[in-house]
PyMOL commands that place a pseudoatom at each C-alpha (Angstrom):
pseudoatom trace, name=CA, resn=MET, resi=1, chain=A, elem=C, hetatm=0, pos=[0.000, 0.000, 0.000]
pseudoatom trace, name=CA, resn=CYS, resi=2, chain=A, elem=C, hetatm=0, pos=[1.472, 3.389, -0.970]
pseudoatom trace, name=CA, resn=LEU, resi=3, chain=A, elem=C, hetatm=0, pos=[1.807, 6.268, 1.504]
pseudoatom trace, name=CA, resn=LYS, resi=4, chain=A, elem=C, hetatm=0, pos=[-1.028, 8.269, -0.078]
pseudoatom trace, name=CA, resn=ASN, resi=5, chain=A, elem=C, hetatm=0, pos=[-3.398, 5.308, 0.312]
pseudoatom trace, name=CA, resn=ILE, resi=6, chain=A, elem=C, hetatm=0, pos=[-2.296, 4.830, 3.917]
pseudoatom trace, name=CA, resn=GLU, resi=7, chain=A, elem=C, hetatm=0, pos=[-2.916, 8.502, 4.703]
pseudoatom trace, name=CA, resn=SER, resi=8, chain=A, elem=C, hetatm=0, pos=[-6.271, 8.446, 2.891]
pseudoatom trace, name=CA, resn=ASN, resi=9, chain=A, elem=C, hetatm=0, pos=[-7.388, 5.292, 4.717]
pseudoatom trace, name=CA, resn=LEU, resi=10, chain=A, elem=C, hetatm=0, pos=[-6.274, 6.675, 8.083]
pseudoatom trace, name=CA, resn=LYS, resi=11, chain=A, elem=C, hetatm=0, pos=[-8.292, 9.817, 7.364]
pseudoatom trace, name=CA, resn=SER, resi=12, chain=A, elem=C, hetatm=0, pos=[-11.352, 7.638, 6.622]
pseudoatom trace, name=CA, resn=ILE, resi=13, chain=A, elem=C, hetatm=0, pos=[-10.844, 5.796, 9.911]
pseudoatom trace, name=CA, resn=ALA, resi=14, chain=A, elem=C, hetatm=0, pos=[-10.489, 9.144, 11.706]
pseudoatom trace, name=CA, resn=TYR, resi=15, chain=A, elem=C, hetatm=0, pos=[-13.859, 10.257, 10.312]
pseudoatom trace, name=CA, resn=LYS, resi=16, chain=A, elem=C, hetatm=0, pos=[-15.484, 6.981, 11.382]
pseudoatom trace, name=CA, resn=LYS, resi=17, chain=A, elem=C, hetatm=0, pos=[-14.016, 7.025, 14.891]
pseudoatom trace, name=CA, resn=SER, resi=18, chain=A, elem=C, hetatm=0, pos=[-14.733, 10.673, 15.680]
pseudoatom trace, name=CA, resn=ILE, resi=19, chain=A, elem=C, hetatm=0, pos=[-17.949, 12.671, 15.886]
pseudoatom trace, name=CA, resn=PRO, resi=20, chain=A, elem=C, hetatm=0, pos=[-18.705, 15.981, 14.140]
pseudoatom trace, name=CA, resn=PHE, resi=21, chain=A, elem=C, hetatm=0, pos=[-18.980, 18.635, 16.849]
pseudoatom trace, name=CA, resn=CYS, resi=22, chain=A, elem=C, hetatm=0, pos=[-20.280, 22.217, 16.802]
pseudoatom trace, name=CA, resn=TYR, resi=23, chain=A, elem=C, hetatm=0, pos=[-18.085, 24.181, 19.169]
pseudoatom trace, name=CA, resn=SER, resi=24, chain=A, elem=C, hetatm=0, pos=[-20.323, 27.275, 19.001]
pseudoatom trace, name=CA, resn=CYS, resi=25, chain=A, elem=C, hetatm=0, pos=[-23.318, 25.356, 20.364]
pseudoatom trace, name=CA, resn=TYR, resi=26, chain=A, elem=C, hetatm=0, pos=[-21.173, 22.787, 22.162]
pseudoatom trace, name=CA, resn=LYS, resi=27, chain=A, elem=C, hetatm=0, pos=[-23.230, 19.946, 20.697]
pseudoatom trace, name=CA, resn=GLU, resi=28, chain=A, elem=C, hetatm=0, pos=[-22.563, 16.832, 18.673]
pseudoatom trace, name=CA, resn=ALA, resi=29, chain=A, elem=C, hetatm=0, pos=[-23.693, 17.088, 15.062]
pseudoatom trace, name=CA, resn=PRO, resi=30, chain=A, elem=C, hetatm=0, pos=[-23.625, 13.519, 13.691]
pseudoatom trace, name=CA, resn=SER, resi=31, chain=A, elem=C, hetatm=0, pos=[-25.412, 14.522, 10.476]
pseudoatom trace, name=CA, resn=GLY, resi=32, chain=A, elem=C, hetatm=0, pos=[-22.572, 16.900, 9.549]
pseudoatom trace, name=CA, resn=VAL, resi=33, chain=A, elem=C, hetatm=0, pos=[-24.672, 20.021, 10.181]
pseudoatom trace, name=CA, resn=CYS, resi=34, chain=A, elem=C, hetatm=0, pos=[-25.479, 21.496, 13.577]
pseudoatom trace, name=CA, resn=LYS, resi=35, chain=A, elem=C, hetatm=0, pos=[-29.229, 21.265, 14.220]
pseudoatom trace, name=CA, resn=THR, resi=36, chain=A, elem=C, hetatm=0, pos=[-29.145, 24.391, 16.407]
pseudoatom trace, name=CA, resn=CYS, resi=37, chain=A, elem=C, hetatm=0, pos=[-27.157, 26.928, 14.355]
pseudoatom trace, name=CA, resn=HIS, resi=38, chain=A, elem=C, hetatm=0, pos=[-27.086, 25.048, 11.007]
pseudoatom trace, name=CA, resn=SER, resi=39, chain=A, elem=C, hetatm=0, pos=[-23.306, 25.413, 10.738]
pseudoatom trace, name=CA, resn=ASP, resi=40, chain=A, elem=C, hetatm=0, pos=[-21.285, 22.882, 8.792]
pseudoatom trace, name=CA, resn=ASP, resi=41, chain=A, elem=C, hetatm=0, pos=[-17.983, 24.284, 10.092]
pseudoatom trace, name=CA, resn=LEU, resi=42, chain=A, elem=C, hetatm=0, pos=[-17.522, 21.480, 12.587]
pseudoatom trace, name=CA, resn=MET, resi=43, chain=A, elem=C, hetatm=0, pos=[-14.717, 20.122, 14.706]
pseudoatom trace, name=CA, resn=ARG, resi=44, chain=A, elem=C, hetatm=0, pos=[-14.024, 16.429, 15.247]
pseudoatom trace, name=CA, resn=LEU, resi=45, chain=A, elem=C, hetatm=0, pos=[-14.711, 15.048, 18.735]
pseudoatom trace, name=CA, resn=ILE, resi=46, chain=A, elem=C, hetatm=0, pos=[-13.226, 12.001, 20.401]
pseudoatom trace, name=CA, resn=PRO, resi=47, chain=A, elem=C, hetatm=0, pos=[-15.181, 11.520, 23.631]
pseudoatom trace, name=CA, resn=GLY, resi=48, chain=A, elem=C, hetatm=0, pos=[-12.921, 11.622, 26.647]
pseudoatom trace, name=CA, resn=VAL, resi=49, chain=A, elem=C, hetatm=0, pos=[-10.036, 13.081, 24.623]
pseudoatom trace, name=CA, resn=GLY, resi=50, chain=A, elem=C, hetatm=0, pos=[-11.149, 16.405, 23.162]
pseudoatom trace, name=CA, resn=CYS, resi=51, chain=A, elem=C, hetatm=0, pos=[-12.200, 18.212, 20.029]
pseudoatom trace, name=CA, resn=GLU, resi=52, chain=A, elem=C, hetatm=0, pos=[-10.299, 20.119, 17.377]
pseudoatom trace, name=CA, resn=TYR, resi=53, chain=A, elem=C, hetatm=0, pos=[-10.573, 21.026, 13.705]
pseudoatom trace, name=CA, resn=GLY, resi=54, chain=A, elem=C, hetatm=0, pos=[-9.181, 18.589, 11.149]
pseudoatom trace, name=CA, resn=THR, resi=55, chain=A, elem=C, hetatm=0, pos=[-8.408, 14.897, 11.235]
pseudoatom trace, name=CA, resn=GLU, resi=56, chain=A, elem=C, hetatm=0, pos=[-4.621, 14.943, 11.673]
pseudoatom trace, name=CA, resn=TRP, resi=57, chain=A, elem=C, hetatm=0, pos=[-4.913, 15.094, 15.450]
pseudoatom trace, name=CA, resn=VAL, resi=58, chain=A, elem=C, hetatm=0, pos=[-7.516, 12.306, 15.390]
pseudoatom trace, name=CA, resn=VAL, resi=59, chain=A, elem=C, hetatm=0, pos=[-5.138, 10.073, 13.414]
pseudoatom trace, name=CA, resn=GLU, resi=60, chain=A, elem=C, hetatm=0, pos=[-2.285, 10.816, 15.844]
pseudoatom trace, name=CA, resn=GLU, resi=61, chain=A, elem=C, hetatm=0, pos=[-4.523, 10.087, 18.836]
pseudoatom trace, name=CA, resn=LEU, resi=62, chain=A, elem=C, hetatm=0, pos=[-5.858, 6.829, 17.378]
pseudoatom trace, name=CA, resn=LEU, resi=63, chain=A, elem=C, hetatm=0, pos=[-2.355, 5.627, 16.535]
pseudoatom trace, name=CA, resn=LYS, resi=64, chain=A, elem=C, hetatm=0, pos=[-1.071, 6.486, 20.023]
pseudoatom trace, name=CA, resn=GLU, resi=65, chain=A, elem=C, hetatm=0, pos=[-3.987, 4.567, 21.498]
pseudoatom trace, name=CA, resn=ASP, resi=66, chain=A, elem=C, hetatm=0, pos=[-3.975, 1.517, 19.211]
pseudoatom trace, name=CA, resn=LEU, resi=67, chain=A, elem=C, hetatm=0, pos=[-0.396, 1.038, 17.968]
pseudoatom trace, name=CA, resn=GLU, resi=68, chain=A, elem=C, hetatm=0, pos=[2.997, 0.953, 19.604]
pseudoatom trace, name=CA, resn=ALA, resi=69, chain=A, elem=C, hetatm=0, pos=[5.428, 3.529, 18.249]
pseudoatom trace, name=CA, resn=VAL, resi=70, chain=A, elem=C, hetatm=0, pos=[8.790, 2.221, 17.074]
pseudoatom trace, name=CA, resn=ASP, resi=71, chain=A, elem=C, hetatm=0, pos=[11.623, 2.573, 19.585]
pseudoatom trace, name=CA, resn=THR, resi=72, chain=A, elem=C, hetatm=0, pos=[14.111, 4.101, 17.143]
pseudoatom trace, name=CA, resn=GLU, resi=73, chain=A, elem=C, hetatm=0, pos=[17.011, 3.779, 19.562]
pseudoatom trace, name=CA, resn=GLU, resi=74, chain=A, elem=C, hetatm=0, pos=[16.334, 0.069, 19.994]
pseudoatom trace, name=CA, resn=ILE, resi=75, chain=A, elem=C, hetatm=0, pos=[16.096, -0.693, 16.264]
pseudoatom trace, name=CA, resn=PHE, resi=76, chain=A, elem=C, hetatm=0, pos=[19.315, 1.235, 15.621]
pseudoatom trace, name=CA, resn=GLU, resi=77, chain=A, elem=C, hetatm=0, pos=[21.116, -0.681, 18.368]
pseudoatom trace, name=CA, resn=GLN, resi=78, chain=A, elem=C, hetatm=0, pos=[19.836, -3.973, 16.896]
pseudoatom trace, name=CA, resn=MET, resi=79, chain=A, elem=C, hetatm=0, pos=[21.143, -2.998, 13.464]
pseudoatom trace, name=CA, resn=ILE, resi=80, chain=A, elem=C, hetatm=0, pos=[24.580, -2.175, 14.929]
pseudoatom trace, name=CA, resn=GLU, resi=81, chain=A, elem=C, hetatm=0, pos=[24.625, -5.493, 16.809]
pseudoatom trace, name=CA, resn=GLU, resi=82, chain=A, elem=C, hetatm=0, pos=[23.808, -7.339, 13.568]
pseudoatom trace, name=CA, resn=CYS, resi=83, chain=A, elem=C, hetatm=0, pos=[26.533, -5.520, 11.606]
pseudoatom trace, name=CA, resn=TYR, resi=84, chain=A, elem=C, hetatm=0, pos=[29.341, -5.641, 14.173]
pseudoatom trace, name=CA, resn=GLU, resi=85, chain=A, elem=C, hetatm=0, pos=[30.544, -8.066, 16.793]
pseudoatom trace, name=CA, resn=GLU, resi=86, chain=A, elem=C, hetatm=0, pos=[28.684, -8.003, 20.092]
pseudoatom trace, name=CA, resn=THR, resi=87, chain=A, elem=C, hetatm=0, pos=[31.832, -7.120, 22.025]
pseudoatom trace, name=CA, resn=THR, resi=88, chain=A, elem=C, hetatm=0, pos=[34.919, -5.121, 21.159]
pseudoatom trace, name=CA, resn=LYS, resi=89, chain=A, elem=C, hetatm=0, pos=[38.291, -5.838, 22.725]
pseudoatom trace, name=CA, resn=VAL, resi=90, chain=A, elem=C, hetatm=0, pos=[40.450, -2.878, 23.730]
pseudoatom trace, name=CA, resn=GLY, resi=91, chain=A, elem=C, hetatm=0, pos=[43.736, -4.102, 25.125]
pseudoatom trace, name=CA, resn=PHE, resi=92, chain=A, elem=C, hetatm=0, pos=[42.814, -6.765, 27.655]
pseudoatom trace, name=CA, resn=MET, resi=93, chain=A, elem=C, hetatm=0, pos=[39.268, -5.414, 28.246]
pseudoatom trace, name=CA, resn=GLU, resi=94, chain=A, elem=C, hetatm=0, pos=[36.058, -6.312, 26.395]
pseudoatom trace, name=CA, resn=PHE, resi=95, chain=A, elem=C, hetatm=0, pos=[33.185, -3.866, 25.959]
pseudoatom trace, name=CA, resn=SER, resi=96, chain=A, elem=C, hetatm=0, pos=[29.728, -3.973, 24.461]
pseudoatom trace, name=CA, resn=THR, resi=97, chain=A, elem=C, hetatm=0, pos=[30.227, -2.559, 20.963]
pseudoatom trace, name=CA, resn=VAL, resi=98, chain=A, elem=C, hetatm=0, pos=[26.973, -0.596, 21.142]
pseudoatom trace, name=CA, resn=GLU, resi=99, chain=A, elem=C, hetatm=0, pos=[27.757, 0.911, 24.551]
pseudoatom trace, name=CA, resn=LEU, resi=100, chain=A, elem=C, hetatm=0, pos=[31.335, 1.709, 23.510]
pseudoatom trace, name=CA, resn=MET, resi=101, chain=A, elem=C, hetatm=0, pos=[30.169, 3.534, 20.381]
pseudoatom trace, name=CA, resn=LYS, resi=102, chain=A, elem=C, hetatm=0, pos=[27.333, 5.309, 22.180]
pseudoatom trace, name=CA, resn=ASN, resi=103, chain=A, elem=C, hetatm=0, pos=[29.501, 6.506, 25.086]
pseudoatom trace, name=CA, resn=ASN, resi=104, chain=A, elem=C, hetatm=0, pos=[32.632, 7.293, 23.070]
pseudoatom trace, name=CA, resn=ASP, resi=105, chain=A, elem=C, hetatm=0, pos=[30.955, 9.740, 20.679]
pseudoatom trace, name=CA, resn=PRO, resi=106, chain=A, elem=C, hetatm=0, pos=[27.325, 10.473, 21.627]
pseudoatom trace, name=CA, resn=ILE, resi=107, chain=A, elem=C, hetatm=0, pos=[26.958, 13.209, 19.001]
pseudoatom trace, name=CA, resn=TYR, resi=108, chain=A, elem=C, hetatm=0, pos=[28.003, 10.955, 16.141]
pseudoatom trace, name=CA, resn=TRP, resi=109, chain=A, elem=C, hetatm=0, pos=[25.870, 8.133, 17.584]
pseudoatom trace, name=CA, resn=SER, resi=110, chain=A, elem=C, hetatm=0, pos=[22.830, 10.419, 17.546]
pseudoatom trace, name=CA, resn=MET, resi=111, chain=A, elem=C, hetatm=0, pos=[23.563, 11.560, 13.984]
pseudoatom trace, name=CA, resn=ALA, resi=112, chain=A, elem=C, hetatm=0, pos=[24.009, 7.979, 12.755]
pseudoatom trace, name=CA, resn=GLN, resi=113, chain=A, elem=C, hetatm=0, pos=[20.775, 6.930, 14.476]
pseudoatom trace, name=CA, resn=SER, resi=114, chain=A, elem=C, hetatm=0, pos=[18.880, 9.812, 12.844]
pseudoatom trace, name=CA, resn=GLU, resi=115, chain=A, elem=C, hetatm=0, pos=[20.300, 8.934, 9.426]
pseudoatom trace, name=CA, resn=TYR, resi=116, chain=A, elem=C, hetatm=0, pos=[19.343, 5.278, 9.882]
pseudoatom trace, name=CA, resn=VAL, resi=117, chain=A, elem=C, hetatm=0, pos=[15.766, 6.160, 10.842]
pseudoatom trace, name=CA, resn=ASP, resi=118, chain=A, elem=C, hetatm=0, pos=[15.536, 8.690, 7.983]
pseudoatom trace, name=CA, resn=GLY, resi=119, chain=A, elem=C, hetatm=0, pos=[16.701, 5.952, 5.604]
pseudoatom trace, name=CA, resn=LEU, resi=120, chain=A, elem=C, hetatm=0, pos=[13.986, 3.590, 6.834]
pseudoatom trace, name=CA, resn=ALA, resi=121, chain=A, elem=C, hetatm=0, pos=[11.430, 6.375, 6.347]
pseudoatom trace, name=CA, resn=GLN, resi=122, chain=A, elem=C, hetatm=0, pos=[12.715, 7.099, 2.814]
pseudoatom trace, name=CA, resn=ASP, resi=123, chain=A, elem=C, hetatm=0, pos=[12.504, 3.380, 2.027]
pseudoatom trace, name=CA, resn=GLU, resi=124, chain=A, elem=C, hetatm=0, pos=[8.877, 3.525, 3.220]
pseudoatom trace, name=CA, resn=GLN, resi=125, chain=A, elem=C, hetatm=0, pos=[9.405, 1.036, 6.031]
pseudoatom trace, name=CA, resn=LEU, resi=126, chain=A, elem=C, hetatm=0, pos=[8.601, 3.632, 8.717]
pseudoatom trace, name=CA, resn=ILE, resi=127, chain=A, elem=C, hetatm=0, pos=[6.217, 6.583, 8.700]
pseudoatom trace, name=CA, resn=SER, resi=128, chain=A, elem=C, hetatm=0, pos=[5.653, 9.508, 11.043]
pseudoatom trace, name=CA, resn=PHE, resi=129, chain=A, elem=C, hetatm=0, pos=[2.606, 11.743, 11.302]
pseudoatom trace, name=CA, resn=ASP, resi=130, chain=A, elem=C, hetatm=0, pos=[4.086, 14.165, 13.842]
pseudoatom trace, name=CA, resn=ASN, resi=131, chain=A, elem=C, hetatm=0, pos=[7.306, 15.319, 12.171]
pseudoatom trace, name=CA, resn=GLY, resi=132, chain=A, elem=C, hetatm=0, pos=[9.454, 12.511, 13.518]
pseudoatom trace, name=CA, resn=SER, resi=133, chain=A, elem=C, hetatm=0, pos=[8.400, 12.412, 17.158]
pseudoatom trace, name=CA, resn=ASN, resi=134, chain=A, elem=C, hetatm=0, pos=[6.854, 8.961, 16.709]
pseudoatom trace, name=CA, resn=TYR, resi=135, chain=A, elem=C, hetatm=0, pos=[7.413, 6.446, 13.944]
pseudoatom trace, name=CA, resn=TYR, resi=136, chain=A, elem=C, hetatm=0, pos=[5.270, 3.451, 13.016]
pseudoatom trace, name=CA, resn=TRP, resi=137, chain=A, elem=C, hetatm=0, pos=[6.101, 0.401, 10.914]
pseudoatom trace, name=CA, resn=ILE, resi=138, chain=A, elem=C, hetatm=0, pos=[4.260, 0.499, 7.589]
pseudoatom trace, name=CA, resn=HIS, resi=139, chain=A, elem=C, hetatm=0, pos=[3.222, -3.163, 7.953]
pseudoatom trace, name=CA, resn=ASP, resi=140, chain=A, elem=C, hetatm=0, pos=[1.654, -2.384, 11.361]
pseudoatom trace, name=CA, resn=LEU, resi=141, chain=A, elem=C, hetatm=0, pos=[-0.287, 0.506, 9.818]
pseudoatom trace, name=CA, resn=GLU, resi=142, chain=A, elem=C, hetatm=0, pos=[-1.466, -1.679, 6.941]
pseudoatom trace, name=CA, resn=SER, resi=143, chain=A, elem=C, hetatm=0, pos=[-2.766, -4.278, 9.425]
pseudoatom trace, name=CA, resn=TYR, resi=144, chain=A, elem=C, hetatm=0, pos=[-4.418, -1.536, 11.509]
pseudoatom trace, name=CA, resn=ILE, resi=145, chain=A, elem=C, hetatm=0, pos=[-6.103, -0.127, 8.407]
pseudoatom trace, name=CA, resn=GLU, resi=146, chain=A, elem=C, hetatm=0, pos=[-7.365, -3.550, 7.298]
pseudoatom trace, name=CA, resn=GLU, resi=147, chain=A, elem=C, hetatm=0, pos=[-8.817, -4.276, 10.747]
pseudoatom trace, name=CA, resn=ASN, resi=148, chain=A, elem=C, hetatm=0, pos=[-10.471, -0.886, 11.119]
pseudoatom trace, name=CA, resn=LEU, resi=149, chain=A, elem=C, hetatm=0, pos=[-11.813, -0.456, 7.605]
pseudoatom trace, name=CA, resn=GLU, resi=150, chain=A, elem=C, hetatm=0, pos=[-13.306, -3.965, 7.676]
pseudoatom trace, name=CA, resn=GLY, resi=151, chain=A, elem=C, hetatm=0, pos=[-14.742, -3.376, 11.146]
pseudoatom trace, name=CA, resn=ALA, resi=152, chain=A, elem=C, hetatm=0, pos=[-16.327, -0.124, 10.037]
pseudoatom trace, name=CA, resn=ALA, resi=153, chain=A, elem=C, hetatm=0, pos=[-17.794, -1.538, 6.829]
for i in range(1, 153): cmd.bond("trace and resi %d" % i, "trace and resi %d" % (i + 1))
show_as sticks, trace
zoom trace
């Protein structure tokens, strides 16, 4: 599934899992038009969470609630462990390669981690909806979309 389809499907799920809400009258408007003031300029409401214009925040909230964000530090460490030996010998001492790299040059470690995550995002394995604060695996999103579009149909 391409990124545009994922975003479009998540938007559809956001519409199905939120309620149109007239903030002026402070009433739900499930028909898409407020019965009191006849406005169609409506927010989206998630009961118990809040209301706001647009669906981006609804998507972010649903993903936070239903999916686990990728621990980017953990996946980077796993990649390093797969590429290099588990321990590194310095003189007569042995160190964890990951810990040695991380502690020896934390700035470069952070840069390399960011580049690795950016590469996964460019390869469309990961996606973020909040400018890189949280990433999700594409295959997890595809499963989430299948479950929620089928359940809503």
